[in-house]
C-alpha positions in Angstrom: -34.2 -134.2 -103.8 -35.2 -130.7 -102.2 -32.0 -128.9 -101.6 -31.1 -125.2 -100.2 -27.7 -125.2 -101.2 -25.7 -128.3 -100.0 -28.2 -129.0 -97.8 -30.3 -132.3 -98.8 -33.9 -132.1 -97.4 -35.4 -135.0 -99.0 -38.1 -134.9 -101.4 -40.8 -133.0 -99.8 -39.4 -131.6 -96.1 -41.4 -130.6 -93.9 -40.2 -127.7 -91.6 -40.8 -126.3 -88.3 -41.6 -122.4 -88.5 -40.0 -120.4 -86.9 -42.6 -119.6 -83.6 -41.5 -116.8 -80.8 -41.4 -118.2 -77.4 -42.2 -121.6 -79.2 -39.6 -122.8 -81.4 -37.3 -122.8 -78.5 -34.3 -125.9 -78.2 -36.9 -127.9 -75.7 -39.4 -127.6 -78.5 -37.4 -128.2 -81.7 -35.5 -131.3 -79.9 -39.1 -132.9 -79.7 -40.0 -131.8 -83.1 -37.0 -132.9 -84.6 -38.3 -136.5 -82.5 -41.4 -136.2 -84.5 -40.0 -136.2 -87.6 -39.0 -132.4 -88.5 -36.8 -132.6 -91.9 -35.5 -128.8 -91.1 -36.3 -126.3 -88.3 -35.5 -122.8 -87.4 -35.2 -121.0 -84.1 -37.5 -118.8 -82.7 -36.6 -115.2 -84.5 -34.1 -112.9 -83.5 -33.6 -109.2 -82.6 -30.7 -108.1 -84.5 -30.7 -105.1 -82.4 -31.0 -107.3 -80.0 -27.6 -109.4 -81.0 -26.0 -106.0 -81.8 -26.3 -105.0 -78.3 -25.2 -108.6 -76.7 -28.8 -108.5 -75.2 -28.7 -112.0 -72.8 -31.9 -113.3 -74.2 -31.0 -112.8 -77.6 -27.8 -114.6 -77.2 -29.7 -117.0 -75.7 -31.9 -117.4 -78.7 -28.4 -118.4 -80.9 -28.1 -122.2 -78.9 -28.3 -124.8 -81.2 -27.2 -128.2 -80.8 -25.9 -131.0 -83.4 -29.1 -133.6 -83.2 -31.2 -130.7 -84.7 -29.4 -130.2 -88.0 -30.2 -128.8 -90.4 -31.1 -125.7 -88.7 -31.6 -122.1 -90.0 -31.3 -119.3 -87.7 -33.9 -116.4 -88.3 -33.1 -112.8 -88.1 -35.2 -109.4 -88.1 -34.8 -106.3 -87.8 -35.8 -103.0 -89.8 -32.0 -101.3 -89.8 -29.5 -102.7 -92.7 -25.9 -102.5 -90.9 -27.7 -103.9 -87.9 -29.1 -107.0 -89.9 -25.9 -107.4 -91.3 -23.8 -107.3 -88.2 -26.3 -109.9 -86.7 -26.0 -111.9 -89.5 -21.9 -112.3 -88.9 -22.3 -113.0 -85.1 -25.3 -115.6 -86.6 -22.7 -117.5 -88.9 -20.2 -117.3 -85.9 -22.3 -120.0 -84.1 -22.2 -121.9 -87.2 -25.8 -122.7 -88.1 -27.1 -124.9 -91.4 -28.2 -121.3 -93.3 -29.5 -117.5 -92.2 -33.4 -116.9 -92.5 -35.0 -113.5 -92.7 -37.8 -112.7 -91.6 -40.2 -109.9 -93.6 -43.1 -111.8 -92.3 -44.0 -111.3 -89.0 -46.8 -109.3 -88.5 -47.1 -108.2 -84.7 -47.1 -104.8 -84.2 -44.4 -104.5 -82.1 -42.2 -105.7 -84.8 -43.9 -103.9 -88.2 -44.2 -100.8 -86.6 -40.7 -100.4 -86.1 -40.0 -101.0 -89.8 -39.2 -104.7 -89.3 -40.7 -108.1 -90.6 -43.9 -107.6 -92.5 -43.1 -103.9 -92.9 -40.4 -104.5 -95.6 -43.4 -105.7 -97.8 -44.1 -101.7 -97.9 -40.2 -100.9 -99.2 -39.1 -103.6 -101.4 -36.0 -102.0 -102.9 -34.7 -101.8 -98.7 -36.0 -105.5 -98.4 -33.4 -106.1 -101.6 -30.9 -104.1 -100.7 -30.6 -105.7 -96.7 -30.9 -109.1 -98.3 -28.4 -108.5 -100.7 -25.9 -107.0 -98.2 -26.6 -110.3 -95.8 -26.3 -112.6 -98.5 -22.6 -111.3 -99.0 -21.8 -111.4 -95.6 -21.7 -114.2 -94.9 -20.7 -118.0 -96.4 -24.1 -119.8 -95.1 -27.3 -119.9 -97.4 -29.8 -117.2 -97.1 -33.4 -118.1 -97.3 -36.3 -115.7 -96.7 -39.7 -115.6 -94.9 -42.5 -113.7 -95.7 -46.3 -113.0 -96.3 -48.8 -112.6 -99.6 -48.0 -108.3 -99.1 -49.3 -106.0 -96.7 -52.8 -106.0 -97.3 -55.0 -107.3 -100.7 -54.4 -103.9 -102.3 -50.4 -104.7 -102.0 -49.9 -108.4 -102.6 -46.7 -108.2 -104.1 -44.9 -111.4 -103.1 -44.3 -112.7 -106.7 -42.5 -109.4 -107.5 -40.6 -110.1 -104.0 -39.8 -113.8 -105.0 -37.9 -112.6 -108.4 -35.9 -109.9 -107.3 -34.7 -111.5 -104.0 -33.6 -115.0 -105.9 -32.3 -112.7 -108.5 -29.8 -111.4 -105.4 -29.1 -114.8 -104.1 -31.2 -116.3 -101.7 -31.5 -120.4 -101.8 -34.9 -121.0 -100.9 -38.3 -118.7 -100.4 -41.3 -119.4 -97.5 -44.9 -117.7 -98.1 -47.1 -117.7 -95.4 -50.3 -117.6 -97.3 -52.0 -114.2 -95.4 -51.7 -110.7 -95.9 -49.9 -108.8 -93.0 -53.5 -107.1 -92.5 -54.6 -110.5 -92.2 -52.5 -111.5 -89.2 -53.8 -114.9 -88.2 -57.3 -114.6 -89.4 -59.2 -115.9 -92.0 -58.2 -118.6 -94.5 -54.2 -118.8 -96.0 -54.5 -118.4 -99.6 -51.9 -120.5 -100.9 -52.5 -119.3 -105.2 -50.0 -117.0 -105.0 -47.4 -119.4 -103.5 -48.8 -121.6 -106.2 -48.1 -119.1 -108.6 -44.5 -118.4 -107.9 -43.7 -121.8 -107.8 -44.7 -122.2 -111.4 -43.3 -119.2 -112.7 -40.5 -120.2 -115.1 -37.9 -117.9 -113.8 -38.3 -118.9 -110.3 -35.2 -122.0 -109.4 -35.0 -122.1 -105.8 -37.4 -124.1 -103.5 -40.9 -123.0 -102.5 -42.4 -123.7 -99.5 -45.4 -122.4 -98.4 -46.8 -121.6 -95.4 -50.8 -121.3 -93.0 -53.6 -123.4 -92.0 -51.5 -126.9 -92.9 -53.1 -128.8 -89.2 -53.2 -132.2 -91.0 -52.0 -135.2 -92.6 -54.9 -135.0 -95.1 -54.8 -130.9 -95.9 -51.2 -131.4 -96.3 -51.4 -134.0 -98.8 -54.0 -131.7 -100.3 -51.9 -128.6 -100.7 -48.9 -130.7 -101.6 -50.6 -132.1 -104.6 -52.9 -129.1 -105.4 -50.3 -126.2 -105.0 -47.3 -128.2 -106.0 -44.8 -126.5 -103.5 -41.2 -128.2 -102.9 -42.2 -128.7 -98.9 -44.4 -127.1 -95.9 -43.9 -125.2 -93.2 -45.8 -126.0 -90.0 -46.5 -123.6 -86.9 -49.3 -123.4 -84.6 -50.2 -127.0 -85.5 -47.0 -128.4 -83.9 -47.7 -127.0 -80.9 -48.9 -129.4 -78.3 -48.2 -132.1 -81.3 -44.3 -131.9 -82.4 -45.3 -135.2 -83.4 -47.4 -133.9 -85.9 -44.5 -134.1 -88.6 -44.2 -138.2 -88.8 -47.9 -138.5 -88.8 -48.3 -136.6 -92.3 -45.2 -138.4 -93.3 -47.3 -141.6 -92.1 -50.3 -140.5 -94.3 -47.9 -139.5 -97.3 -46.7 -143.0 -96.9 -49.3 -145.3 -96.7 -52.7 -143.3 -97.0 -53.6 -143.9 -93.3 -53.8 -142.1 -90.3 -51.3 -143.2 -87.5 -53.4 -143.5 -83.6 -53.6 -140.4 -82.3 -51.1 -140.4 -78.9 -52.6 -141.4 -75.8 -52.7 -139.9 -72.9 -49.6 -142.1 -71.7 -47.6 -140.7 -74.5 -48.5 -137.4 -74.3 -47.5 -136.9 -70.8 -44.5 -138.8 -71.7 -43.8 -136.0 -74.5 -45.0 -133.2 -72.2 -42.6 -134.2 -69.4 -39.7 -135.0 -71.4 -40.4 -131.2 -72.3 -40.3 -130.0 -69.0 -37.2 -131.6 -68.5 -35.4 -129.8 -71.2 -36.6 -126.9 -70.3 -35.5 -126.8 -66.7 -32.1 -127.9 -68.1 -31.8 -125.6 -70.5 -33.3 -122.4 -68.8 -32.8 -123.4 -65.1 -35.4 -124.7 -62.4 -37.9 -121.1 -61.9 -37.8 -120.1 -65.4 -38.1 -123.5 -67.0 -40.9 -124.6 -65.3 -42.5 -121.0 -65.7 -42.4 -120.6 -69.4 -43.7 -124.3 -69.8 -47.1 -123.1 -69.0 -47.7 -122.0 -72.3 -47.8 -125.5 -73.6 -49.8 -127.7 -71.1 -53.3 -127.2 -72.6 -52.2 -127.6 -76.0 -50.8 -131.5 -75.1 -54.1 -132.3 -73.1 -56.3 -130.1 -75.3 -59.2 -132.8 -76.1 -59.1 -134.3 -72.8 -62.3 -134.0 -70.9 -62.2 -132.5 -67.5 -59.2 -131.0 -67.9 -59.3 -127.8 -66.6 -58.4 -128.2 -62.9 -55.4 -130.0 -63.7 -54.3 -127.0 -66.0 -54.7 -124.8 -63.6 -52.8 -126.4 -61.0 -50.2 -127.2 -63.8 -50.1 -123.5 -64.4 -50.0 -122.9 -60.7 -47.0 -125.1 -60.0 -44.1 -123.6 -59.2 -41.4 -126.6 -58.7 -40.1 -129.5 -60.9 -41.7 -132.0 -58.4 -45.0 -130.3 -58.3 -45.2 -130.5 -62.5 -43.5 -134.2 -62.4 -46.6 -135.2 -59.8 -49.7 -133.5 -61.7 -48.7 -135.1 -64.9 -48.3 -138.6 -62.5 -51.4 -138.0 -61.6 -53.0 -137.0 -64.9 -52.0 -140.0 -66.6 -52.9 -142.6 -63.7 -56.6 -141.1 -63.4 -57.0 -140.7 -67.5 -55.5 -144.5 -68.2 -58.2 -145.4 -67.2 -60.6 -143.6 -69.3 -61.6 -144.0 -72.4 -60.7 -140.4 -74.3 -60.4 -140.0 -78.2 -57.8 -136.9 -79.5 
């Protein structure tokens, strides 16, 4: 049984990665139904929370059915990170996660996210202060290092464990790689096999199928896997992986009717949480992912992206269901 503090996650948890503009409550609801064992919020700016920015505050919204759920924070100022951890603790998540892995320029150039891999003493101090300020388990998500010459995650793992984090997730790329090239899990396995390490070690990067999930589970010996991009447009991927682990067989890929149903559910939740206009607008990034293997889908995608109202969106989804349900489609 894998545990983070007193949180029991099963024998091999599958986790939803914290993804900006993706891992919001509507998408998390679908991933929970799709088999995710632990989920995280979108990453939240510590400076935004300290300033009481509306967008940052809204990202603190969590719901009972999502549990266990962690709130992920990022920032480059230790006092602001501590203050934001106290604010996050007050909304009663199951854990606090610190982002030391985000590679995007707007974050890293402000001394946050993966930038802390260039200043391990500051990373350790920041983490130590956050651990002290909350009664919740504190976990960390990071990368292999800043670049190929500074892959320091093995040192980072030991030092962060020593000051009290209760789990570590490692994305198998450096900051310089961004999301390019293949993820290298060999250092993740090295951390897991380190006799000094006793906290759960989770791997992240390039797991995009049940077959690869099983291969990486067996090959690298991690305690669980965090899934990000492979879940976008496929929130059922967690159950597909679990089924493959159990039976060695693939679940049938959801047909058009099921994809329309899930997409419609996503739209409805998005509107309930964000309001009519914003709920419809922010769904535009998701449509192509739900139907990406559908032949001749481009005209429908264009219409969905241009739709301004809930009724328009549902009408187009009805049409997609009616048209493609009569055709042999293979996803």
